[in-house]
Each structure stands twice: as structure tokens, then as C-alpha cells.
C-alpha positions, 0 to 999 in steps of 0.5 A: 777276789778271795779273802786270802788274796786280799789279805796278801794284797793288803800286806797283812801277812807281812805286817803280822810276821814283822810284828811277831819278830819285833815283839819277840825282840822287844821281850828279849831286850826287856827281860835283860834291861828290866832285870838289871834296873830292878823294875817290878814284875808288873812292868814286864807283864804290862809289856806282854799285855800291850803286845798281845792287845796290839796285835789285832789293831795293827792287823786292822791298820794294815788292812785299812791303810797302805804305804806307797810313794804318796805316803800313808793313805786309805786302801781303796781296794784298787791298788795291786800288790807289790810283786817286784824283786824288792818286795819278794826280798822283803818277804823272804827276809820276813819269813826267815826271821819268823822261822828263826824266832820259832827255832829259837823258841823251840831251842829254849824249851827243848834244848835243856832236855836234849843237851842234858846227860841221861840218867843211867839205866836201872839195869846198869847200876847195882846198889850195894850198901856199905855193910853188905857184900855183893853176891859171890861170882860163880867162878873165880875169874881174875878181873883187872882192877878198874883204874882209879878216877883222877880226882882232879878231872871234873865229874859229870855231877860236879857243880859250882853255884856262882854268887847270885846277882842282886837285881833289886832296886836297893843295894842293901838286899845284898845280904838277903841275896847272899843268904838265898845263895848260901841256903841253896848251896846247903840244899845242893850239898844234901845230895851225895851224888853231886860234888858241890863247890863250897861257898867260900870258893865261889864268892870271889867270882861275884861280878867277875869278868872271867868266862865260864870255861875259865871258872870251870877250870879253876874250880874243877867242875863240869857244870856252873849254876848262875842266878839272880834275885829280884826283890820288890815289896812282898814279891821275889823273882829268882832266875837260874840257869845251869850251864855246861862249863866246857861248852857254855851250852845252856842245860836248864833254866827256870824263873820263879815268881813267888810271894816273899815268904820263907815257905816259898823261898824254901820251896824254890831252893828245893825245886832248884836242887831237885831239877839240877839233880834230875837234869844231871842224872844225880837224883837225891838219895832216899836216905837223905831226902827225909832231912830238912824239908820244912821251911825253918820259920814262917816269919818273913822278917825273922828269915830275912835277919837270919839270911843277913847273918848267914851271908856274912859268916866268914869273918871271925873277929870279935866285932863280926861275931857279936854283930851276927849274935845281935842279928840272930837274937833279933830273929828269935825275938820275932820267932821264938821257935826258930830252931835254925837261928838258935843253932847259929846263935849257939855256933856264934857264942862258941866262936866267941869262946874259941877265937876271942874270950876263952870264957866259960859264959860264952861256952855255956851260952853256945851249948844252951842255944844248940840244945834248945834247937835240937830239942825242936829238930833233933835230926837237922844236919846243920844243928848236928854240925853245930853240936859237933863244932861245940864239943870240939871247940868248947870241950875238946871232946873229939869222940863226941864231935866225930860222932856228931859229924857222922850224924851230920854227914847223913844229911849233908854228905857233900859238905866240905865243912864237915871234912875240914872239921874232921881234919882240925880234930885230927890235928888237935889230936896230934895226927897231922898226916891224917889231917893233911889227907882230909884237908886235901879232900876238902880242897876238892870241894872248896878249892878256892877257900883261903881257910882250907888252903891256909890250913894246908900251909899251916899243917905242913909248917907244923910237920916241918915241911916248908917246901910243901907249905910253900907250894900251897902258899902259891895257891893262897897267893893266887886268890883275891880278897881282903882277908888274905892278909892273915894267911899271907902273914901266917906263911911269913911267920913260918919262915921267920919261926922256922928259918929265922928269915925276916918277914917281907911285910915287917916294914909295911905293917909298921905303918898299919893299924893292928888287925884286931890286936893282930890276932891270927889263926897261927897264934903269933903277933906283930910284937914278937916279930919286932923283938926277934929282929930288934925293931924296938922302936916299932915295937914301942909304936905297936904297944902304944896302939893297943891303948892299954888292952891285953893281947890274946888268942888261943895260945897266949894272953898277955897284958900290955905291961908284960910286953913292955917288961919284955921290951925293956929287958931286951933293951937293957933297961933293967929297972923299967923291966922290973917295974913293968913286970910287977905291974903285969903280975898284979893284973895277971893275979887279978885275972887269975882269980876270975879264971883259975883254969886258963892255961894262958894266964898261968903261962903269962904269970910264969913269964912275969915271975921270971922277969922279976927273977923269981925262979921257983914260983915261975917254974910252978906257974909253968907246971900249972899251965901245962897241967890244965885240961886244955893242953892235956887234950890239945896237941897244938896248944900243948906244943906251943906252950912247950915253946913258951916254956923254954923262952921263960926258962931262958930267963931263969935257968942255966944254958944246959937246962935250957938247951935240953928243953929246946932239944926235946921240943925240936924232936916233936912231930908237931911244932911251930918253931925251928932252931934258927927262928927261936934262937933269935929271941932276946931271951937267948942272948946270954945262952947263944955262945955257950957250948950247949947251944953251939952243939944244938946249932951244929945239929939243928941249924939249917945249912946255908946254900953255897955262895 
């Protein structure tokens, strides 16, 4: 009897085939289970080793033993091979399973290459620099212009990288995972041939139950990148897969197992970005490839702190900003030459100045850290972006900021952040229509960003187009997340300020704690709502919750005593109004000694003086506020100060003068107030029925619909 015949008789081939199929299934299940449970890498490697080492012993057992009706017994070499129908059926099933496993393995290896789009042939593409013109044709032949591509149809190079799953055993690695994801998005955005959806739009899809086709439709992309990060000791595993959003077909996948060092993490991010670009036929441009190719630090702990801070960069309240400042300082204590951390630290000090304090010390620290970073890496695009933001926010130096954005866009050509900042600059320059065009362009790259969508709402509000503001507000309302409340209140403030409509959330917020002194990006506060709609008891409760502290944003700064004086006057409590105004004036004068150029404090002083009946000093304080450097260069702030001006004049001037100031304001191209909203202020109580205001009402009041 030949060896081949004996192997078949002893069912060795059957056992081998079954072992291969069962082993492959075990590895597939283990890959999923071990990833979700955060098991260390050695567990998977040990399982593979056991399966490989067990193959020969299993074949030996199949040779020695046989299974029959009598149970398991030693094969004596005399029994015949089972060739009945049941045995043949088992052979077919086993062979089919082996073939299926082989086909699946081939598909895993070759599928991405077969399914991925091929890069365009070299002869089909002509590269023309923006400063050059193509050769003139030999003859002038009329050519029909190619139709413009619909910007809302996903391009083949569009991609959304969903938040990476944290497969580590410890939940506190989430910030590390988010930081890796954020850095990868930055790397992808360096390729101008890719359309990369920004981080703010993809973060809401963490742990989502939506399928990839739904996500691709909502984000307007053709491709989706999924990934997971598993961190164990000094080892890290990053798995990624690129998927066609319209078909759910896997285009490319890879697993990276590396020692946890900044160099390795940066190399992985670069490899992923390069593989995606090649797979989609969108190779990175040569002029972009030179930027940012080195690991930012060689200190693992410093990089960990850096990623933790970057992973929570959306919140701009004071506590969040100061927490990030502390993390970046810790990183720099571990690596004093960490330029990226210096740049981000400078940005956070600039944020502190812009959103909270308006104090020179914060502005100066921001510039110092950014300059130190640029001295180390002068062409780093993220540092150039930080410098642009610094000149825009710290000095309102729009020309320098735009120049820096041009330099940053060379290294980050697909950055929605750069486009959005250009829009903000245009708005501050008093060009809201230009800002709207840029914001809509940014919305293509960041379609689920509450900040961009909310800014579209605000900018349409500034131009008086509340119909378009409402349209964009619907997009904001479709988002999810706890930070949406600020943008929801912003639109309701537009309705109250422009149309005099009572905000829907007014009663609900009466029982809630103020949100960071109720400071928002739109420069309004809960207290003003209570005054406009005569909710004096709720206003008193709000003031009590401030615990004596002032309320401040980029438009206004008021000590609590000044607000109490306004409330007392609205209630007709003249003596109390005078006492509180005097106390407020003393606090304001003390603050003005420290910050003589703060336009907000000058305007607060004008209000206090007006409440005290001191008309001429109040007018001089208004003039000082309006002639400070910031309102001279910032159209949005200047517009809001003009509104504060007529609210103060209403306390000290006659109706004709106040009406003239109001009408001049209502003729502006950018403004937060409409006639029906501003007239609700208690300061206008003794002006409202005067002829000058009746004329304004007839000219500017919104017509009510027929009953």
C-alpha cells in the first residue's frame, strides 16, 4: 500500500483540512475579541504559535488513532477507509471550506489593489502653475466651457477619518487616542489633492450606530477611514481600514505594531497618509512634502501630554484653556525644545486674551511662545497658523494675519481652520458677504462643525437676513453634543434682538446655573434677556449666582453693581439705582487705572455716569470708548459699541437725539439689533411714545402677519 493511500485511509488529509479551517476561524475571532478586550499583543502571537506548533502533533494523532463506532482506538492498519455517502459528503464540505478560506485570504490581500481607483495616466494630466499660462492653441477653435462640478457631490479624493476606537485596557488612554487621530487628520490635510473632513465634524460619530453609507452621505465624502489604537506598556498597535462609503467595500487595510515612541507614532501617521494618497490616486504634492516631516519630540511622556491637550482643544471657556496651558507647560518641562508644544501654548494664551481676559500679559505671553517655536521651526505650517491667529486676535493686524495664513496654507492646503480664520478676518474688516462665501467653503470641509455652522447663522444675522440664518440654524439643530446650547441660544438671541421675540429657552435657563458667566460668542447675556422681557425676579436670581464677580466678553465688561443699578432703575427704585451706580463707578475707576485702553471699561463707566445723571462725563466716556484702537479696527465690536452708545444716551439725552443715533445704527450693513428688539430695553420707556420714535417705528418695525 502506497504512502498516499495510507494517508487517505487514516484520514490525515481530512484532519489537516479541518485543522486549517478551524485554525483560521479561531484567528479571525481572536483578532476581534482580543482587540475589544485590550489584550496585549503577545496573546495573539502565542495563539498563532500554538496553532502552528500543534499542526504536526494533530496529524500524528490522526495517523495513530482512528474514530469508529467503538470510539477512539489505535489504528492497527487493517481497517478500510470509510467511502460511504456520508464520508464523501464530509470530504466535499471540508474541501469547500478550505477553498473558501483560501479565497478569503486572497481577497484580503489583493482586494484593496483591485478595488482602489487607479491613478490617472501621466499623459492625461497637464500640470500648470498658477503663475503660468498653458501654450496657446494653433488655431482659435471655440470650445464649450466644461460645466462646473457640483461641490456637494463627493469627489473621489474626499475622505472622513472617523474617531479611532480606544482598544486599550485603560479608559484614560482616550485623550492619547484622540490626539493620534487629530495628528493624522493634520497629516492628511497636508495633501491638497485630498478633501479631508475636519475633526469637529467627525467626532460625533464616535461609537455611532449609523452605517457607513449614512455617514458618507451626511459628511459628503466618497471614502471613510476607520481605526483603532491599542496601547499596552511601551507598545502600541494601530489598525486602520479605508472603506468606500457608497458600497462598504474595503479598499485598503493595515495593522502597525510598534514600540511606543514619538518617532514611531509620527512614522505611522505618515505611512497611513501616504498609503491613502497612493490608494486613491492622490499622491502628495512635491511642494508640500517638505513640511513637517520630523517627529515633534523624542520624549514619549511629553508627546503624551501634548496629545492629551490637543485632544480637548474645542472648548474655549477659561477653565478649559487654563487646563491645556498646564498640560503644555508640563510637556515643555520634559522637553524644552518641543516647538509644537510651544506653538500650542502660545495659541492658548492668545485664546485666554481673546475669549476671556483682554489683558496685555496674556497677549504678550502668547506672542513670546509662538516666536520661540518659530525660531526652531520657521516653516512649520501649524506654527504659521498659530502666528496668523495671534496677529488677528491679539492686535487685529489683518494684513499680517492673512500673509501668515498664505504661508500656512502651503503646508496645510486642505485645512478648514485656515479658511474659517480668513472668514473671521473678513467679518472683522466689515466684509460680511466675503465672510459668508468663505464660511460656506469651510462648511464643505467641516460640514458638522457647530462653530462654522453657527458662524453662518451669526453672519447672516449680522446682515439682517434671518431667513438664511434660520436655514443654517436647522443644520445646527441636526447636530448632537453638549456644546450646542451656545449656538442654540445665539439664534434665539437673534430673534429677540432683531424681532423682539421672547426666547424659548428663557424660562428654562431660569433654573440653570449660568454657563461660564453666560459668556457666549455672540456677546449677549442672560441678564439682558431678563431686562428686555421684564423678568426682574429672574434677573435678581441671576445676579445672585454671579457671587459678586463681573460679567465680561469681547464686547462688554460690567461689574455686578452696574447690573444691579440697571435693574433697580428698571424697577423704579431710584435711590437704590444711584447707590449701586456709585459703587460700580468706584470699581470701574479702579479697573481703568490698571487697563486704561480697555474700551469695555470706558463704556461701562459711561453707563454708570449716565445712571448717576452726569450727562457730560458720560458722553466723554463714550467718546473715549469709541476712539480706542480695538473698535477703530474691529467692525463687529465697533457696531456693538454703537448700540451700547444709544442705550446709554437714552438715559441722558432727549428723544430726538436718541432717535437720530438709533436710526444711524439701523442703517449699518452689520448690526446685531433691529428696531423691534432694541425698543424693548427699559431705557426707552420714556422715549417710546415720542413722535421721533413713532416715526422710527413706522419706518423700521417689522410688519406683523395678517390675523
